[in-house]
C-alpha positions in Angstrom: 0.0 0.0 0.0 1.3 3.5 -0.9 1.9 6.0 1.8 -0.8 8.2 0.1 -3.6 5.6 0.0 -6.5 6.1 2.5 -5.5 9.8 2.8 -7.0 12.9 1.2 -6.3 15.3 -1.6 -8.7 18.1 -0.6 -12.2 16.6 -0.3 -11.3 13.3 -2.2 -10.1 10.1 -0.5 -7.2 8.4 -2.3 -8.0 4.8 -3.1 -5.3 3.6 -5.5 -1.9 5.0 -6.4 -0.1 3.8 -9.6 3.1 4.9 -11.4 2.4 7.2 -14.3 5.9 7.9 -15.7 8.1 10.9 -15.3 8.1 14.6 -16.2 10.6 15.9 -18.7 12.7 16.9 -15.7 12.7 13.4 -14.3 10.1 13.9 -11.5 7.9 10.9 -10.8 4.2 11.1 -11.8 1.5 9.1 -10.0 -2.0 8.3 -11.1 -4.2 8.9 -8.2 -7.6 7.1 -8.2 -10.2 8.3 -5.7 -13.1 6.6 -4.0 -15.5 8.0 -6.7 -13.3 6.2 -9.3 -12.2 9.5 -10.8 -8.4 9.8 -11.3 -5.8 12.5 -11.8 -2.1 12.5 -12.5 0.0 14.2 -9.8 3.6 15.0 -9.5 5.4 13.6 -6.5 6.8 17.1 -5.9 3.2 18.4 -5.5 2.1 15.4 -3.3 5.1 15.9 -1.0 4.3 19.6 -0.5 3.2 20.3 3.1 -0.5 20.2 3.5 -1.3 18.7 0.1 -2.0 15.1 1.2 -3.8 15.1 4.5 -5.2 12.4 6.9 -8.6 14.1 6.9 -10.8 15.8 4.4 -9.7 19.4 3.7 -11.0 22.3 1.7 -10.2 22.1 -2.1 -9.1 25.8 -2.2 -6.7 25.0 0.7 -5.3 22.1 -1.3 -4.7 24.4 -4.3 -2.9 27.0 -2.1 -0.6 24.3 -0.5 0.1 22.9 -4.0 1.0 26.3 -5.5 3.0 27.8 -2.6 6.2 25.9 -3.4 5.9 27.0 -7.1 5.6 30.6 -6.0 8.6 30.2 -3.7 10.7 28.8 -6.6 9.7 31.6 -9.0 10.6 34.2 -6.3 13.9 32.5 -5.7 14.7 32.7 -9.4 13.6 36.3 -9.5 15.8 37.1 -6.6 18.8 35.3 -8.1 18.3 37.2 -11.4 18.0 40.3 -9.3 14.8 41.3 -11.1 13.5 44.8 -10.5 10.2 45.0 -8.7 8.9 47.0 -11.7 9.6 44.0 -13.9 7.1 41.6 -12.2 4.0 42.8 -14.1 5.8 42.1 -17.4 7.0 38.8 -16.1 3.4 37.9 -15.1 2.2 38.9 -18.6 4.9 36.8 -20.3 4.0 33.7 -18.3 0.3 34.0 -19.0 1.0 34.7 -22.7 3.3 31.7 -22.9 0.8 29.3 -21.2 -2.1 30.7 -23.3 -0.2 30.3 -26.5 0.9 26.8 -25.7 -2.6 25.8 -24.7 -4.0 27.3 -27.8 -1.6 25.4 -30.0 -2.4 22.1 -28.2 -6.1 22.8 -28.5 -5.7 23.6 -32.2 -3.8 20.3 -32.6 -6.4 18.3 -30.7 -9.6 20.1 -31.8 -8.5 21.4 -35.1 -9.6 24.9 -34.1 -7.6 27.8 -32.8 -9.6 28.9 -29.7 -11.8 27.1 -27.2 -14.6 29.5 -28.0 -14.7 28.2 -31.6 -15.4 24.6 -30.6 -18.9 23.6 -31.5 -21.3 21.1 -30.0 -20.7 18.9 -33.1 -16.9 19.0 -32.3 -17.7 17.7 -28.8 -20.1 15.1 -30.1 -17.5 13.7 -32.5 -14.9 13.4 -29.8 -17.4 11.9 -27.4 -18.3 9.3 -30.0 -14.7 8.2 -30.1 -14.6 8.0 -26.3 -18.0 6.6 -25.5 -20.5 4.9 -27.9 -24.0 6.1 -28.3 -27.0 4.0 -27.3 -27.6 3.5 -31.0 -24.1 2.2 -31.5 -24.5 -0.3 -28.6 -27.9 -1.5 -29.8 -26.6 -2.0 -33.4 -23.4 -3.8 -32.2 -21.1 -1.1 -33.5 -19.6 -0.4 -30.1 -15.8 -0.8 -30.6 -14.8 0.1 -27.1 
């Protein structure tokens, strides 16, 4: 049994923990399956952050804060070591948001074949869901390939 099993990530109780590979930086990833059978991939770095995995149910916003505090600390350490000016933080924030947004947009364009999430249609969603989950008509006709 993993040291995380039967503990909590926010409001969800951890049922099963499985290896899920590594990040590009070599950090272990774990697939966490909860009592409701939903699952998420978590970095061991995040799981080891103080207050993330708890013995009792905790507030989900508290979980997010505990998960992000170490990230903020690392960013601030780098900013200190680069001796950034305080006036440069707004621009740094804009660059980070622009980079994440652009990468997410490129990934969505690749996955959804459209540039922006706002341009996805209900038909796009339907086509993806058909690949993931057969319709009742497919099951009845025996065309369920899942």
